[in-house]
C-alpha positions as CSV (number, residue, x, y, z in Angstrom):
1,M,168.4,50.8,59.6
2,R,168.6,48.5,62.6
3,S,165.7,50.2,64.3
4,T,163.6,50.0,61.2
5,F,164.4,46.3,60.8
6,S,163.4,45.6,64.5
7,L,160.2,47.5,64.1
8,K,159.2,45.4,61.1
9,K,160.0,42.2,63.0
10,L,157.9,43.4,65.9
11,Q,155.0,44.2,63.6
12,K,155.2,40.7,62.2
13,L,155.2,39.2,65.7
14,R,152.3,41.4,66.9
15,P,149.5,38.9,65.9
16,Y,151.2,36.3,68.0
17,L,151.8,38.6,71.0
18,V,148.5,40.5,71.1
19,S,145.3,38.6,70.5
20,S,142.3,40.2,68.9
21,T,139.4,40.8,71.3
22,T,135.7,41.3,71.1
23,P,135.0,44.9,70.0
24,L,133.4,46.3,73.2
25,S,132.3,49.9,73.6
26,L,134.1,52.1,76.1
27,G,130.9,52.4,78.1
28,E,130.7,48.6,78.5
29,Q,134.3,48.5,79.6
30,F,133.6,51.1,82.3
31,R,130.4,49.4,83.4
32,S,132.1,46.0,83.9
33,S,135.0,47.7,85.8
34,L,132.7,49.6,88.1
35,A,130.6,46.5,88.7
36,A,133.7,44.6,89.8
37,L,134.7,47.5,92.0
38,A,131.3,47.5,93.7
39,A,131.2,43.8,94.1
40,I,134.7,43.4,95.6
41,L,134.1,46.4,98.0
42,A,130.8,44.9,99.2
43,V,132.1,41.3,99.5
44,G,135.4,42.3,100.9
45,Y,133.8,44.3,103.6
46,L,131.4,41.5,104.6
47,S,134.2,38.9,104.5
48,S,136.4,41.1,106.7
49,L,133.7,41.0,109.4
50,Y,134.1,37.2,109.7
51,M,137.6,36.4,108.7
52,V,141.2,37.7,109.0
53,G,144.6,36.5,107.9
54,V,144.1,33.2,106.2
55,G,140.6,34.1,105.0
56,M,141.8,37.3,103.4
57,V,144.5,35.4,101.5
58,A,141.9,33.2,100.0
59,L,139.8,36.2,99.2
60,V,142.6,37.8,97.2
61,A,143.5,34.6,95.4
62,S,140.1,33.6,94.2
63,M,137.7,36.5,94.2
64,G,139.9,39.0,92.2
65,A,140.2,36.5,89.4
66,S,136.6,35.4,89.6
67,A,135.5,39.0,89.5
68,V,137.1,39.5,86.1
69,L,135.1,36.6,84.7
70,L,131.8,37.4,86.5
71,F,131.7,41.1,85.5
72,A,133.8,41.4,82.4
73,T,132.6,38.2,80.7
74,P,129.3,37.3,82.5
75,H,128.1,35.2,79.5
76,S,131.2,33.1,79.5
77,P,130.9,29.4,80.3
78,L,133.7,29.9,82.7
79,A,131.7,32.4,84.7
80,Q,128.5,30.5,85.3
81,P,127.4,29.5,88.8
82,W,128.4,25.8,88.6
83,P,131.9,26.5,87.3
84,V,132.4,29.3,89.9
85,V,131.2,27.2,92.8
86,G,132.0,23.7,91.6
87,G,135.3,24.4,90.0
88,T,136.6,26.4,93.0
89,L,135.5,23.9,95.7
90,I,136.8,20.9,93.6
91,S,140.2,22.7,93.4
92,V,140.3,23.4,97.1
93,F,139.5,19.8,97.9
94,I,142.3,18.6,95.5
95,G,144.7,21.1,96.9
96,I,144.1,20.0,100.5
97,T,144.4,16.4,99.6
98,S,147.6,16.9,97.6
99,A,149.2,18.9,100.5
100,S,148.4,16.1,102.9
101,L,149.7,13.3,100.7
102,I,152.8,14.8,99.0
103,P,155.5,16.2,101.3
104,D,157.3,18.3,98.7
105,L,155.2,21.6,98.4
106,W,156.1,22.4,94.8
107,I,155.3,18.9,93.6
108,A,152.1,18.9,95.6
109,G,151.2,22.3,94.0
110,A,151.9,21.1,90.5
111,V,149.9,17.9,91.0
112,A,147.0,19.9,92.6
113,V,146.8,22.3,89.7
114,A,147.0,19.6,87.1
115,L,144.4,17.4,88.7
116,S,142.1,20.4,89.3
117,I,142.2,21.2,85.5
118,L,141.5,17.5,84.7
119,V,138.6,17.1,87.1
120,M,137.1,20.5,86.2
121,H,137.1,19.4,82.6
122,L,135.4,16.1,83.4
123,T,132.8,17.8,85.6
124,H,132.1,20.7,83.1
125,S,133.2,23.2,85.9
126,L,136.3,24.7,84.3
127,H,137.0,28.0,86.3
128,P,140.6,29.4,85.9
129,P,140.7,30.9,89.5
130,G,140.3,27.3,90.7
131,G,143.9,26.7,89.8
132,A,145.0,29.6,91.9
133,V,143.0,28.4,94.9
134,A,144.5,24.9,94.6
135,L,148.0,26.3,94.6
136,I,147.5,28.7,97.5
137,V,146.0,25.9,99.6
138,V,149.3,24.0,99.1
139,L,151.7,26.9,99.4
140,G,149.8,29.1,101.8
141,G,151.4,27.7,104.9
142,E,150.5,25.6,107.9
143,S,147.7,27.9,109.0
144,I,145.7,27.1,105.9
145,R,146.6,23.4,105.8
146,A,145.6,23.2,109.5
147,E,142.0,24.2,108.6
148,G,141.7,21.0,106.6
149,Y,138.6,20.4,104.5
150,G,136.7,22.9,106.6
151,F,138.6,25.5,104.6
152,M,136.2,24.7,101.8
153,L,133.2,26.1,103.7
154,A,134.9,29.1,105.4
155,P,136.4,31.2,104.1
156,V,136.2,29.9,100.5
157,G,132.5,28.8,100.5
158,L,131.4,32.1,102.2
159,N,133.4,34.1,99.7
160,L,131.8,32.3,96.7
161,L,128.3,32.8,98.1
162,L,128.8,36.5,98.6
163,L,130.4,36.9,95.2
164,L,127.6,35.1,93.4
165,V,124.9,37.1,95.2
166,A,126.8,40.3,94.1
167,A,127.0,39.0,90.5
168,L,123.3,38.2,90.4
169,L,122.3,41.6,91.7
170,I,124.8,43.8,89.8
171,N,124.9,42.0,86.4
172,N,121.1,41.9,86.0
173,L,120.9,45.6,86.6
174,L,123.4,46.5,83.9
175,P,122.1,47.0,80.4
176,G,122.9,44.2,78.0
177,H,124.0,41.8,80.8
178,R,122.2,38.8,82.1
179,Y,123.4,36.4,84.8
180,P,123.4,33.5,84.8
181,A,123.5,33.2,81.0
182,R,120.2,31.7,79.9
183,P,120.0,29.2,77.0
184,V,118.2,30.7,74.0
185,S,115.3,28.5,73.0
186,R,115.3,27.6,69.3
187,I,112.0,25.6,69.6
188,D,108.9,27.3,68.3
189,R,107.0,28.0,71.5
190,K,104.6,30.4,69.8
191,H,102.7,27.6,68.2
192,H,103.1,25.1,70.9
193,H,105.0,22.5,69.0
194,K,108.6,21.1,69.0
195,D,109.6,22.2,65.5
196,L,112.5,24.5,65.2
197,T,111.7,28.2,64.5
198,P,111.7,29.1,60.8
199,L,115.1,30.7,60.9
200,S,116.6,27.8,62.8
201,R,115.5,25.3,60.2
202,V,117.7,26.9,57.5
203,G,120.5,28.3,59.6
204,L,123.3,27.0,61.7
205,N,122.2,24.4,64.3
206,R,123.7,22.9,67.4
207,D,124.8,19.7,65.6
208,D,126.8,21.8,63.1
209,L,128.4,23.7,66.0
210,R,129.3,20.5,67.9
211,D,130.9,19.0,64.8
212,A,133.0,22.1,64.1
213,L,134.1,22.3,67.8
214,R,134.9,18.6,67.9
215,G,137.1,19.1,64.8
216,L,139.0,22.0,66.4
217,D,139.4,20.0,69.7
218,I,140.2,23.2,71.7
219,Y,138.3,24.9,74.4
220,L,136.5,28.1,73.3
221,D,135.4,30.6,75.9
222,I,132.0,31.1,74.4
223,S,128.7,29.3,74.9
224,E,126.9,27.6,72.0
225,D,124.0,30.0,72.3
226,D,126.2,33.1,72.1
227,L,128.1,31.5,69.2
228,V,124.8,31.0,67.3
229,Q,123.8,34.6,68.0
230,V,127.1,35.9,66.7
231,Y,126.6,33.8,63.6
232,D,123.0,35.0,63.2
233,R,124.0,38.7,63.6
234,A,126.9,38.3,61.2
235,G,124.5,36.8,58.7
236,V,122.1,39.7,59.1
237,H,124.9,42.2,58.5
238,A,126.1,40.3,55.4
239,F,122.5,40.1,54.1
240,R,122.0,43.8,54.7
241,R,125.2,44.7,52.8
242,K,124.1,42.6,49.8
243,M,120.5,43.8,49.8
244,G,121.4,47.5,49.8
245,N,119.7,50.2,51.9
246,I,116.0,49.2,51.8
247,T,114.2,50.5,54.9
248,C,110.9,49.9,56.5
249,G,109.8,53.3,55.4
250,D,110.3,52.2,51.7
251,I,108.0,49.2,51.9
252,M,105.4,50.2,54.5
253,S,101.7,50.9,53.9
254,R,100.9,54.5,54.5
255,D,97.1,54.7,54.1
256,L,96.3,53.4,57.5
257,V,93.2,52.1,59.2
258,T,93.4,53.0,63.0
259,A,91.3,53.0,66.1
260,E,91.3,54.8,69.4
261,Y,91.0,53.4,72.9
262,G,87.3,54.3,73.1
263,T,86.3,53.1,69.6
264,E,83.4,50.6,69.9
265,L,84.0,47.0,69.1
266,E,81.4,46.9,66.4
267,E,83.0,49.8,64.6
268,V,86.4,48.2,64.6
269,W,85.0,44.9,63.5
270,A,83.4,46.7,60.6
271,R,86.7,48.4,59.6
272,L,88.5,45.0,59.7
273,R,85.9,43.5,57.3
274,F,85.5,46.5,55.0
275,H,89.3,47.1,54.5
276,R,90.0,43.4,54.6
277,V,92.9,43.8,57.0
278,K,93.8,41.4,59.8
279,A,95.1,44.0,62.3
280,I,94.4,47.6,63.3
281,P,96.7,49.7,65.4
282,V,95.2,51.6,68.3
283,V,96.6,55.1,68.8
284,D,96.2,58.0,71.2
285,A,95.4,61.6,70.4
286,F,99.1,62.2,69.4
287,S,99.2,59.2,67.0
288,H,101.4,57.2,69.4
289,V,100.7,53.4,69.2
290,I,99.2,52.2,72.5
291,G,97.9,48.8,71.3
292,I,97.0,46.6,68.4
293,V,93.9,44.5,67.7
294,T,93.5,41.6,65.4
295,L,90.8,39.1,64.4
296,V,92.1,36.7,67.0
297,D,91.5,39.3,69.8
298,F,87.8,39.3,68.8
299,L,87.5,35.5,68.5
300,K,89.2,34.5,71.7
301,R,86.9,36.7,73.7
302,A,83.6,35.7,72.0
303,N,82.7,33.0,74.6
304,L,83.0,30.2,72.0
305,K,82.5,27.5,74.6
306,T,78.7,28.1,74.8
307,Y,76.3,26.1,72.5
308,E,75.1,29.0,70.5
309,T,76.0,29.4,66.8
310,F,79.3,31.1,65.9
311,N,77.5,34.2,64.4
312,D,75.2,34.6,67.4
313,K,78.1,34.5,69.8
314,L,80.2,36.9,67.8
315,L,77.4,39.4,67.3
316,K,76.5,39.3,71.0
317,F,80.1,40.1,71.8
318,I,80.7,43.0,69.4
319,R,77.4,44.8,69.9
320,R,77.1,47.4,72.6
321,T,75.3,46.3,75.7
322,P,72.1,48.4,76.2
323,G,72.1,50.6,79.3
324,T,75.1,51.4,81.5
325,D,75.7,48.1,83.3
326,A,78.0,46.0,81.0
327,T,79.7,42.8,81.9
328,K,81.7,42.4,78.8
329,P,84.3,44.6,76.9
330,E,82.6,47.5,75.1
331,V,85.5,49.4,73.5
332,I,88.6,48.3,71.6
333,G,90.9,49.4,74.4
334,Q,89.6,46.7,76.6
335,I,90.6,43.9,74.2
336,M,93.7,45.3,72.4
337,A,97.1,43.6,72.8
338,T,99.7,45.7,74.5
339,P,102.6,46.5,74.6
340,V,103.2,46.6,70.9
341,A,106.4,45.8,69.0
342,T,107.1,48.8,66.6
343,V,109.9,49.6,64.2
344,R,111.4,52.8,63.0
345,T,111.1,54.1,59.4
346,D,114.9,54.0,59.0
347,M,115.3,50.4,60.1
348,H,116.6,48.1,57.5
349,I,114.1,45.5,56.3
350,V,116.5,42.6,57.2
351,E,116.0,43.4,60.8
352,L,112.3,42.6,60.3
353,I,113.0,39.0,59.5
354,P,113.3,37.6,63.1
355,S,110.1,39.4,64.2
356,L,108.0,38.3,61.2
357,S,109.3,34.7,61.2
358,D,110.4,33.4,64.6
359,K,108.3,35.7,66.8
360,G,105.1,34.9,64.9
361,L,104.2,38.6,64.2
362,H,102.3,39.3,61.0
363,H,101.9,43.1,61.2
364,I,104.2,45.6,62.7
365,P,103.4,49.3,63.1
366,V,106.1,51.7,61.8
367,V,106.8,54.9,63.8
368,D,108.8,58.0,63.0
369,S,111.6,59.5,65.2
370,S,109.0,61.1,67.5
371,G,107.2,57.8,68.0
372,R,104.1,58.7,65.9
373,L,102.5,56.0,63.7
374,V,103.3,56.5,60.1
375,G,102.8,53.1,58.5
376,M,102.4,49.3,58.8
377,V,104.6,46.5,57.4
378,T,103.4,42.9,57.0
379,Q,104.9,39.6,56.0
380,S,103.6,40.2,52.5
381,D,105.5,43.5,52.3
382,L,108.7,41.9,53.4
383,I,108.4,38.9,51.0
384,A,107.8,41.3,48.1
385,A,110.8,43.5,49.1
386,L,113.1,40.5,49.3
387,Y,111.9,39.2,46.0
388,V,112.4,42.5,44.2
389,G,115.8,43.0,45.9
390,F,117.1,39.6,44.8
391,A,115.7,40.1,41.3
392,M,117.5,43.4,41.0
393,K,120.7,41.8,42.2
394,E,120.4,39.1,39.6
395,E,119.7,41.6,36.8
396,A,122.7,43.6,37.9
397,V,125.1,40.7,37.4
398,S,126.1,40.4,33.7
399,P,126.8,37.0,32.0
400,E,130.5,38.0,31.8
401,E,130.7,38.6,35.6
402,E,129.0,35.2,36.2
403,V,131.6,33.4,34.1
404,C,134.4,35.2,36.0
């Protein structure tokens, strides 16, 4: 009975003792561990060529903790270059100053750590290993304190430089990693204006985030951009769950108009006009998409800066040049856009929304599991599918359910 009671008490305490973490794949966990192994081996070897004793103590104190942030959480605000360098060097400076002004080592250490946290907050350079470095500078003995402020440059500065170089090289080679974390632009660069992208206008924005974070008044180890992406992805999953399993294969056009690399410009122009479509995918002999051509591809290459009429310039461009000496494109492969964004037939239509709104695409080729072209989806197809999906959901809700 007593053991059962204790077990129940432990289960109630578990949420307070073990925090929930981001659900990472086993592969990602192994990749970050191996990245830290490679970085510490390389940096440790290079550091050992230039420093011994005191330098190796600083190496253990700062680099091991920094490696956890740089390779296990490379997108964290705590792991970016300025916090890594600025936070560590600020803490070393405060540690050296505290040790020189306060005789009692433990008081000096406590003051150094506390001041380091405050100054790192004020300078937006919060880096947890900085606290360890500040403490080891105070408690590390006379040999460290004898180095004075030069300790900031060697070995600490050298360690930081080597570790950052390793982080830049290794993180950017790993799939799904980027370092340093780059801000995600929410401005519509596609159309060269400062308006927010279509999804950003109706979704969560930075002001909403700042108001929420200001209300919490605690430090969250996640950047605003990553927080917005988490919110957006969660919204997509929720929308997908509510819409049901409607795929690109369900809404795509199947009677396709295509061209091949060697199809003449005049022929493709005729197909665009006859079928009244705005884009034609270009395929190879195996029906794999190698490019796409739109009306814009014709117009922007028709030398519109000359003083001829529009029709004359366009006809001169699309018609084949007599003879064999051509100075302009003659086949569609020479003006097609590549590479081409494609989607799979089994992709849910919700995943089309970012491409057909924020990325400015109007037509996306649909391919099967072997990469062969099987259809096209357009903004009109998506709008119609969303309309029908919402209408069906509304019809499925009875008046009694609405009241409840």
